[in-house]
PyMOL Python script that loads the backbone (N, CA, C, O; Angstrom):
from pymol import cmd

cmd.read_pdbstr("""\
ATOM      1  N   MET A   1       0.847  -1.179   0.000  1.00  0.00           N
ATOM      2  CA  MET A   1       0.000   0.000   0.000  1.00  0.00           C
ATOM      3  C   MET A   1       0.888   1.237   0.000  1.00  0.00           C
ATOM      4  O   MET A   1       1.831   1.338   0.785  1.00  0.00           O
ATOM      5  N   HIS A   2       0.581   2.161  -0.877  1.00  0.00           N
ATOM      6  CA  HIS A   2       1.307   3.416  -0.984  1.00  0.00           C
ATOM      7  C   HIS A   2       0.445   4.521  -0.374  1.00  0.00           C
ATOM      8  O   HIS A   2      -0.672   4.764  -0.832  1.00  0.00           O
ATOM      9  N   THR A   3       0.954   5.177   0.641  1.00  0.00           N
ATOM     10  CA  THR A   3       0.193   6.233   1.294  1.00  0.00           C
ATOM     11  C   THR A   3       0.966   7.533   1.186  1.00  0.00           C
ATOM     12  O   THR A   3       2.151   7.597   1.513  1.00  0.00           O
ATOM     13  N   VAL A   4       0.281   8.571   0.721  1.00  0.00           N
ATOM     14  CA  VAL A   4       0.882   9.894   0.619  1.00  0.00           C
ATOM     15  C   VAL A   4       0.233  10.766   1.672  1.00  0.00           C
ATOM     16  O   VAL A   4      -0.972  11.013   1.621  1.00  0.00           O
ATOM     17  N   ILE A   5       1.026  11.237   2.633  1.00  0.00           N
ATOM     18  CA  ILE A   5       0.509  12.131   3.665  1.00  0.00           C
ATOM     19  C   ILE A   5       1.386  13.372   3.666  1.00  0.00           C
ATOM     20  O   ILE A   5       2.570  13.289   3.993  1.00  0.00           O
ATOM     21  N   PRO A   6       0.832  14.508   3.311  1.00  0.00           N
ATOM     22  CA  PRO A   6       1.640  15.723   3.274  1.00  0.00           C
ATOM     23  C   PRO A   6       1.988  16.195   4.675  1.00  0.00           C
ATOM     24  O   PRO A   6       1.210  16.028   5.614  1.00  0.00           O
ATOM     25  N   SER A   7       3.156  16.780   4.800  1.00  0.00           N
ATOM     26  CA  SER A   7       3.552  17.353   6.085  1.00  0.00           C
ATOM     27  C   SER A   7       3.665  18.857   5.907  1.00  0.00           C
ATOM     28  O   SER A   7       4.566  19.340   5.221  1.00  0.00           O
ATOM     29  N   GLY A   8       2.761  19.591   6.519  1.00  0.00           N
ATOM     30  CA  GLY A   8       2.783  21.044   6.435  1.00  0.00           C
ATOM     31  C   GLY A   8       1.744  21.588   5.481  1.00  0.00           C
ATOM     32  O   GLY A   8       1.229  20.882   4.614  1.00  0.00           O
ATOM     33  N   THR A   9       1.452  22.854   5.662  1.00  0.00           N
ATOM     34  CA  THR A   9       0.412  23.517   4.883  1.00  0.00           C
ATOM     35  C   THR A   9       0.759  23.602   3.410  1.00  0.00           C
ATOM     36  O   THR A   9      -0.109  23.382   2.566  1.00  0.00           O
ATOM     37  N   SER A  10       2.001  23.915   3.077  1.00  0.00           N
ATOM     38  CA  SER A  10       2.359  24.056   1.665  1.00  0.00           C
ATOM     39  C   SER A  10       2.323  22.703   0.959  1.00  0.00           C
ATOM     40  O   SER A  10       1.936  22.629  -0.207  1.00  0.00           O
ATOM     41  N   ALA A  11       2.717  21.639   1.645  1.00  0.00           N
ATOM     42  CA  ALA A  11       2.646  20.304   1.055  1.00  0.00           C
ATOM     43  C   ALA A  11       1.192  19.910   0.826  1.00  0.00           C
ATOM     44  O   ALA A  11       0.861  19.305  -0.194  1.00  0.00           O
ATOM     45  N   GLU A  12       0.327  20.255   1.776  1.00  0.00           N
ATOM     46  CA  GLU A  12      -1.101  19.977   1.633  1.00  0.00           C
ATOM     47  C   GLU A  12      -1.669  20.737   0.440  1.00  0.00           C
ATOM     48  O   GLU A  12      -2.434  20.176  -0.344  1.00  0.00           O
ATOM     49  N   ALA A  13      -1.309  21.980   0.298  1.00  0.00           N
ATOM     50  CA  ALA A  13      -1.796  22.796  -0.820  1.00  0.00           C
ATOM     51  C   ALA A  13      -1.328  22.224  -2.152  1.00  0.00           C
ATOM     52  O   ALA A  13      -2.106  22.170  -3.105  1.00  0.00           O
ATOM     53  N   ARG A  14      -0.069  21.795  -2.234  1.00  0.00           N
ATOM     54  CA  ARG A  14       0.447  21.197  -3.476  1.00  0.00           C
ATOM     55  C   ARG A  14      -0.318  19.921  -3.816  1.00  0.00           C
ATOM     56  O   ARG A  14      -0.693  19.703  -4.968  1.00  0.00           O
ATOM     57  N   LEU A  15      -0.545  19.086  -2.817  1.00  0.00           N
ATOM     58  CA  LEU A  15      -1.270  17.844  -3.045  1.00  0.00           C
ATOM     59  C   LEU A  15      -2.696  18.121  -3.514  1.00  0.00           C
ATOM     60  O   LEU A  15      -3.186  17.464  -4.433  1.00  0.00           O
ATOM     61  N   LEU A  16      -3.361  19.083  -2.891  1.00  0.00           N
ATOM     62  CA  LEU A  16      -4.734  19.405  -3.284  1.00  0.00           C
ATOM     63  C   LEU A  16      -4.794  20.014  -4.680  1.00  0.00           C
ATOM     64  O   LEU A  16      -5.763  19.784  -5.404  1.00  0.00           O
ATOM     65  N   ARG A  17      -3.789  20.780  -5.074  1.00  0.00           N
ATOM     66  CA  ARG A  17      -3.737  21.300  -6.449  1.00  0.00           C
ATOM     67  C   ARG A  17      -3.590  20.148  -7.440  1.00  0.00           C
ATOM     68  O   ARG A  17      -4.214  20.147  -8.501  1.00  0.00           O
ATOM     69  N   GLN A  18      -2.758  19.168  -7.084  1.00  0.00           N
ATOM     70  CA  GLN A  18      -2.564  18.010  -7.952  1.00  0.00           C
ATOM     71  C   GLN A  18      -3.866  17.209  -8.047  1.00  0.00           C
ATOM     72  O   GLN A  18      -4.261  16.791  -9.135  1.00  0.00           O
ATOM     73  N   VAL A  19      -4.524  16.998  -6.918  1.00  0.00           N
ATOM     74  CA  VAL A  19      -5.801  16.283  -6.906  1.00  0.00           C
ATOM     75  C   VAL A  19      -6.817  17.028  -7.766  1.00  0.00           C
ATOM     76  O   VAL A  19      -7.539  16.411  -8.549  1.00  0.00           O
ATOM     77  N   SER A  20      -6.876  18.348  -7.623  1.00  0.00           N
ATOM     78  CA  SER A  20      -7.817  19.159  -8.385  1.00  0.00           C
ATOM     79  C   SER A  20      -7.579  19.010  -9.888  1.00  0.00           C
ATOM     80  O   SER A  20      -8.524  18.842 -10.658  1.00  0.00           O
ATOM     81  N   SER A  21      -6.345  19.070 -10.288  1.00  0.00           N
ATOM     82  CA  SER A  21      -6.006  18.948 -11.701  1.00  0.00           C
ATOM     83  C   SER A  21      -6.409  17.572 -12.245  1.00  0.00           C
ATOM     84  O   SER A  21      -7.027  17.471 -13.305  1.00  0.00           O
ATOM     85  N   LEU A  22      -6.057  16.532 -11.515  1.00  0.00           N
ATOM     86  CA  LEU A  22      -6.412  15.175 -11.952  1.00  0.00           C
ATOM     87  C   LEU A  22      -7.919  14.982 -11.994  1.00  0.00           C
ATOM     88  O   LEU A  22      -8.450  14.410 -12.945  1.00  0.00           O
ATOM     89  N   ALA A  23      -8.605  15.456 -10.969  1.00  0.00           N
ATOM     90  CA  ALA A  23     -10.067  15.304 -10.908  1.00  0.00           C
ATOM     91  C   ALA A  23     -10.734  16.055 -12.053  1.00  0.00           C
ATOM     92  O   ALA A  23     -11.673  15.555 -12.673  1.00  0.00           O
ATOM     93  N   HIS A  24     -10.245  17.249 -12.326  1.00  0.00           N
ATOM     94  CA  HIS A  24     -10.845  18.053 -13.399  1.00  0.00           C
ATOM     95  C   HIS A  24     -10.636  17.395 -14.755  1.00  0.00           C
ATOM     96  O   HIS A  24     -11.562  17.325 -15.563  1.00  0.00           O
ATOM     97  N   ARG A  25      -9.421  16.911 -15.009  1.00  0.00           N
ATOM     98  CA  ARG A  25      -9.157  16.240 -16.285  1.00  0.00           C
ATOM     99  C   ARG A  25     -10.027  15.001 -16.455  1.00  0.00           C
ATOM    100  O   ARG A  25     -10.566  14.757 -17.534  1.00  0.00           O
ATOM    101  N   SER A  26     -10.161  14.224 -15.389  1.00  0.00           N
ATOM    102  CA  SER A  26     -10.987  13.011 -15.456  1.00  0.00           C
ATOM    103  C   SER A  26     -12.454  13.356 -15.676  1.00  0.00           C
ATOM    104  O   SER A  26     -13.114  12.754 -16.522  1.00  0.00           O
ATOM    105  N   ALA A  27     -12.963  14.317 -14.923  1.00  0.00           N
ATOM    106  CA  ALA A  27     -14.371  14.710 -15.056  1.00  0.00           C
ATOM    107  C   ALA A  27     -14.640  15.313 -16.421  1.00  0.00           C
ATOM    108  O   ALA A  27     -15.720  15.123 -16.980  1.00  0.00           O
ATOM    109  N   ARG A  28     -13.680  16.033 -16.961  1.00  0.00           N
ATOM    110  CA  ARG A  28     -13.845  16.697 -18.260  1.00  0.00           C
ATOM    111  C   ARG A  28     -14.051  15.687 -19.385  1.00  0.00           C
ATOM    112  O   ARG A  28     -14.697  15.982 -20.391  1.00  0.00           O
ATOM    113  N   ARG A  29     -13.486  14.481 -19.199  1.00  0.00           N
ATOM    114  CA  ARG A  29     -13.665  13.426 -20.203  1.00  0.00           C
ATOM    115  C   ARG A  29     -15.096  12.907 -20.213  1.00  0.00           C
ATOM    116  O   ARG A  29     -15.552  12.348 -21.210  1.00  0.00           O
ATOM    117  N   LEU A  30     -15.800  13.091 -19.103  1.00  0.00           N
ATOM    118  CA  LEU A  30     -17.121  12.503 -18.944  1.00  0.00           C
ATOM    119  C   LEU A  30     -18.272  13.486 -19.090  1.00  0.00           C
ATOM    120  O   LEU A  30     -19.401  13.077 -19.360  1.00  0.00           O
ATOM    121  N   THR A  31     -18.003  14.779 -18.913  1.00  0.00           N
ATOM    122  CA  THR A  31     -19.100  15.739 -18.850  1.00  0.00           C
ATOM    123  C   THR A  31     -18.657  17.121 -19.320  1.00  0.00           C
ATOM    124  O   THR A  31     -17.510  17.309 -19.724  1.00  0.00           O
ATOM    125  N   ASP A  32     -19.562  18.070 -19.264  1.00  0.00           N
ATOM    126  CA  ASP A  32     -19.252  19.433 -19.708  1.00  0.00           C
ATOM    127  C   ASP A  32     -18.376  20.167 -18.684  1.00  0.00           C
ATOM    128  O   ASP A  32     -18.158  19.688 -17.571  1.00  0.00           O
ATOM    129  N   ARG A  33     -17.890  21.321 -19.085  1.00  0.00           N
ATOM    130  CA  ARG A  33     -16.930  22.071 -18.265  1.00  0.00           C
ATOM    131  C   ARG A  33     -17.478  22.471 -16.901  1.00  0.00           C
ATOM    132  O   ARG A  33     -16.797  22.289 -15.892  1.00  0.00           O
ATOM    133  N   ASP A  34     -18.684  23.008 -16.850  1.00  0.00           N
ATOM    134  CA  ASP A  34     -19.247  23.451 -15.570  1.00  0.00           C
ATOM    135  C   ASP A  34     -19.422  22.289 -14.602  1.00  0.00           C
ATOM    136  O   ASP A  34     -19.097  22.404 -13.420  1.00  0.00           O
ATOM    137  N   THR A  35     -19.929  21.184 -15.100  1.00  0.00           N
ATOM    138  CA  THR A  35     -20.113  20.013 -14.252  1.00  0.00           C
ATOM    139  C   THR A  35     -18.767  19.452 -13.814  1.00  0.00           C
ATOM    140  O   THR A  35     -18.620  19.005 -12.677  1.00  0.00           O
ATOM    141  N   ALA A  36     -17.786  19.473 -14.710  1.00  0.00           N
ATOM    142  CA  ALA A  36     -16.439  19.012 -14.368  1.00  0.00           C
ATOM    143  C   ALA A  36     -15.849  19.867 -13.258  1.00  0.00           C
ATOM    144  O   ALA A  36     -15.207  19.345 -12.346  1.00  0.00           O
ATOM    145  N   ASP A  37     -16.061  21.178 -13.327  1.00  0.00           N
ATOM    146  CA  ASP A  37     -15.581  22.070 -12.266  1.00  0.00           C
ATOM    147  C   ASP A  37     -16.212  21.703 -10.928  1.00  0.00           C
ATOM    148  O   ASP A  37     -15.530  21.647  -9.905  1.00  0.00           O
ATOM    149  N   ASP A  38     -17.516  21.453 -10.942  1.00  0.00           N
ATOM    150  CA  ASP A  38     -18.231  21.090  -9.710  1.00  0.00           C
ATOM    151  C   ASP A  38     -17.731  19.760  -9.151  1.00  0.00           C
ATOM    152  O   ASP A  38     -17.509  19.628  -7.948  1.00  0.00           O
ATOM    153  N   LEU A  39     -17.556  18.777 -10.033  1.00  0.00           N
ATOM    154  CA  LEU A  39     -17.074  17.464  -9.589  1.00  0.00           C
ATOM    155  C   LEU A  39     -15.663  17.554  -9.014  1.00  0.00           C
ATOM    156  O   LEU A  39     -15.369  16.952  -7.981  1.00  0.00           O
ATOM    157  N   ALA A  40     -14.798  18.301  -9.682  1.00  0.00           N
ATOM    158  CA  ALA A  40     -13.424  18.455  -9.195  1.00  0.00           C
ATOM    159  C   ALA A  40     -13.421  19.119  -7.824  1.00  0.00           C
ATOM    160  O   ALA A  40     -12.653  18.726  -6.946  1.00  0.00           O
ATOM    161  N   GLN A  41     -14.266  20.115  -7.635  1.00  0.00           N
ATOM    162  CA  GLN A  41     -14.342  20.789  -6.340  1.00  0.00           C
ATOM    163  C   GLN A  41     -14.803  19.808  -5.256  1.00  0.00           C
ATOM    164  O   GLN A  41     -14.278  19.827  -4.143  1.00  0.00           O
ATOM    165  N   GLU A  42     -15.762  18.969  -5.567  1.00  0.00           N
ATOM    166  CA  GLU A  42     -16.249  17.969  -4.597  1.00  0.00           C
ATOM    167  C   GLU A  42     -15.138  16.984  -4.225  1.00  0.00           C
ATOM    168  O   GLU A  42     -15.000  16.613  -3.060  1.00  0.00           O
ATOM    169  N   VAL A  43     -14.356  16.566  -5.205  1.00  0.00           N
ATOM    170  CA  VAL A  43     -13.251  15.637  -4.947  1.00  0.00           C
ATOM    171  C   VAL A  43     -12.214  16.298  -4.045  1.00  0.00           C
ATOM    172  O   VAL A  43     -11.727  15.671  -3.104  1.00  0.00           O
ATOM    173  N   VAL A  44     -11.873  17.548  -4.320  1.00  0.00           N
ATOM    174  CA  VAL A  44     -10.887  18.263  -3.509  1.00  0.00           C
ATOM    175  C   VAL A  44     -11.392  18.419  -2.075  1.00  0.00           C
ATOM    176  O   VAL A  44     -10.631  18.225  -1.127  1.00  0.00           O
ATOM    177  N   LEU A  45     -12.654  18.764  -1.912  1.00  0.00           N
ATOM    178  CA  LEU A  45     -13.208  18.900  -0.566  1.00  0.00           C
ATOM    179  C   LEU A  45     -13.198  17.562   0.174  1.00  0.00           C
ATOM    180  O   LEU A  45     -12.903  17.513   1.368  1.00  0.00           O
ATOM    181  N   ASP A  46     -13.518  16.486  -0.531  1.00  0.00           N
ATOM    182  CA  ASP A  46     -13.467  15.159   0.083  1.00  0.00           C
ATOM    183  C   ASP A  46     -12.041  14.826   0.518  1.00  0.00           C
ATOM    184  O   ASP A  46     -11.827  14.339   1.629  1.00  0.00           O
ATOM    185  N   CYS A  47     -11.078  15.085  -0.341  1.00  0.00           N
ATOM    186  CA  CYS A  47      -9.678  14.821  -0.010  1.00  0.00           C
ATOM    187  C   CYS A  47      -9.211  15.672   1.163  1.00  0.00           C
ATOM    188  O   CYS A  47      -8.499  15.181   2.039  1.00  0.00           O
ATOM    189  N   LEU A  48      -9.600  16.928   1.191  1.00  0.00           N
ATOM    190  CA  LEU A  48      -9.224  17.803   2.297  1.00  0.00           C
ATOM    191  C   LEU A  48      -9.780  17.258   3.611  1.00  0.00           C
ATOM    192  O   LEU A  48      -9.074  17.212   4.619  1.00  0.00           O
ATOM    193  N   GLY A  49     -11.031  16.851   3.594  1.00  0.00           N
ATOM    194  CA  GLY A  49     -11.627  16.263   4.785  1.00  0.00           C
ATOM    195  C   GLY A  49     -10.894  15.008   5.233  1.00  0.00           C
ATOM    196  O   GLY A  49     -10.669  14.799   6.425  1.00  0.00           O
ATOM    197  N   ARG A  50     -10.524  14.174   4.262  1.00  0.00           N
ATOM    198  CA  ARG A  50      -9.792  12.943   4.582  1.00  0.00           C
ATOM    199  C   ARG A  50      -8.411  13.262   5.157  1.00  0.00           C
ATOM    200  O   ARG A  50      -7.967  12.628   6.114  1.00  0.00           O
ATOM    201  N   LEU A  51      -7.743  14.241   4.567  1.00  0.00           N
ATOM    202  CA  LEU A  51      -6.426  14.629   5.068  1.00  0.00           C
ATOM    203  C   LEU A  51      -6.496  15.093   6.519  1.00  0.00           C
ATOM    204  O   LEU A  51      -5.697  14.677   7.357  1.00  0.00           O
ATOM    205  N   ARG A  52      -7.443  15.940   6.794  1.00  0.00           N
ATOM    206  CA  ARG A  52      -7.519  16.576   8.113  1.00  0.00           C
ATOM    207  C   ARG A  52      -8.112  15.683   9.198  1.00  0.00           C
ATOM    208  O   ARG A  52      -8.027  16.004  10.384  1.00  0.00           O
ATOM    209  N   THR A  53      -8.713  14.564   8.798  1.00  0.00           N
ATOM    210  CA  THR A  53      -9.251  13.633   9.794  1.00  0.00           C
ATOM    211  C   THR A  53      -8.434  12.344   9.866  1.00  0.00           C
ATOM    212  O   THR A  53      -8.807  11.408  10.573  1.00  0.00           O
ATOM    213  N   GLY A  54      -7.319  12.297   9.134  1.00  0.00           N
ATOM    214  CA  GLY A  54      -6.449  11.128   9.183  1.00  0.00           C
ATOM    215  C   GLY A  54      -6.974   9.931   8.413  1.00  0.00           C
ATOM    216  O   GLY A  54      -6.548   8.802   8.656  1.00  0.00           O
ATOM    217  N   ARG A  55      -7.891  10.161   7.489  1.00  0.00           N
ATOM    218  CA  ARG A  55      -8.453   9.061   6.695  1.00  0.00           C
ATOM    219  C   ARG A  55      -7.907   9.052   5.272  1.00  0.00           C
ATOM    220  O   ARG A  55      -8.551   8.497   4.383  1.00  0.00           O
ATOM    221  N   TRP A  56      -6.765   9.636   5.031  1.00  0.00           N
ATOM    222  CA  TRP A  56      -6.185   9.742   3.692  1.00  0.00           C
ATOM    223  C   TRP A  56      -5.339   8.504   3.422  1.00  0.00           C
ATOM    224  O   TRP A  56      -4.282   8.330   4.028  1.00  0.00           O
ATOM    225  N   HIS A  57      -5.795   7.653   2.524  1.00  0.00           N
ATOM    226  CA  HIS A  57      -5.047   6.467   2.134  1.00  0.00           C
ATOM    227  C   HIS A  57      -5.222   6.256   0.641  1.00  0.00           C
ATOM    228  O   HIS A  57      -6.337   6.281   0.121  1.00  0.00           O
ATOM    229  N   ILE A  58      -4.120   6.050  -0.028  1.00  0.00           N
ATOM    230  CA  ILE A  58      -4.137   5.762  -1.458  1.00  0.00           C
ATOM    231  C   ILE A  58      -3.521   4.378  -1.614  1.00  0.00           C
ATOM    232  O   ILE A  58      -2.367   4.159  -1.246  1.00  0.00           O
ATOM    233  N   HIS A  59      -4.284   3.458  -2.155  1.00  0.00           N
ATOM    234  CA  HIS A  59      -3.834   2.086  -2.248  1.00  0.00           C
ATOM    235  C   HIS A  59      -3.046   1.785  -3.518  1.00  0.00           C
ATOM    236  O   HIS A  59      -2.384   0.750  -3.589  1.00  0.00           O
ATOM    237  N   ALA A  60      -3.096   2.639  -4.500  1.00  0.00           N
ATOM    238  CA  ALA A  60      -2.371   2.403  -5.745  1.00  0.00           C
ATOM    239  C   ALA A  60      -1.623   3.670  -6.132  1.00  0.00           C
ATOM    240  O   ALA A  60      -0.461   3.849  -5.765  1.00  0.00           O
ATOM    241  N   THR A  61      -2.286   4.544  -6.870  1.00  0.00           N
ATOM    242  CA  THR A  61      -1.684   5.805  -7.280  1.00  0.00           C
ATOM    243  C   THR A  61      -2.667   6.925  -7.034  1.00  0.00           C
ATOM    244  O   THR A  61      -3.851   6.676  -6.811  1.00  0.00           O
ATOM    245  N   LEU A  62      -2.196   8.141  -7.072  1.00  0.00           N
ATOM    246  CA  LEU A  62      -3.074   9.293  -6.890  1.00  0.00           C
ATOM    247  C   LEU A  62      -4.123   9.334  -7.990  1.00  0.00           C
ATOM    248  O   LEU A  62      -5.277   9.681  -7.734  1.00  0.00           O
ATOM    249  N   GLU A  63      -3.737   8.985  -9.204  1.00  0.00           N
ATOM    250  CA  GLU A  63      -4.682   8.970 -10.320  1.00  0.00           C
ATOM    251  C   GLU A  63      -5.791   7.952 -10.084  1.00  0.00           C
ATOM    252  O   GLU A  63      -6.947   8.209 -10.423  1.00  0.00           O
ATOM    253  N   ALA A  64      -5.459   6.811  -9.514  1.00  0.00           N
ATOM    254  CA  ALA A  64      -6.468   5.784  -9.236  1.00  0.00           C
ATOM    255  C   ALA A  64      -7.441   6.236  -8.163  1.00  0.00           C
ATOM    256  O   ALA A  64      -8.619   5.878  -8.191  1.00  0.00           O
ATOM    257  N   PHE A  65      -6.949   7.021  -7.221  1.00  0.00           N
ATOM    258  CA  PHE A  65      -7.803   7.518  -6.147  1.00  0.00           C
ATOM    259  C   PHE A  65      -8.889   8.391  -6.724  1.00  0.00           C
ATOM    260  O   PHE A  65      -9.721   8.913  -5.982  1.00  0.00           O
TER     261      PHE A  65
END
""", "prot")
cmd.dss("prot")
cmd.show_as("cartoon", "prot")
cmd.util.cbc("prot")
cmd.orient("prot")
């Protein structure tokens, strides 16, 4: 199992930017731009919640998450 846990605010921000980019690209393949923006925002908020509650686990790669 590969787990990525950022240490510090700047590391958290970098990780969330990466998650946002990946989520947006993935959602964009499936739907229109506005909906993709909304989906990416939901994914980032979910990840932020997981990070801050200690429930952040990635079992394969960030892209798979």
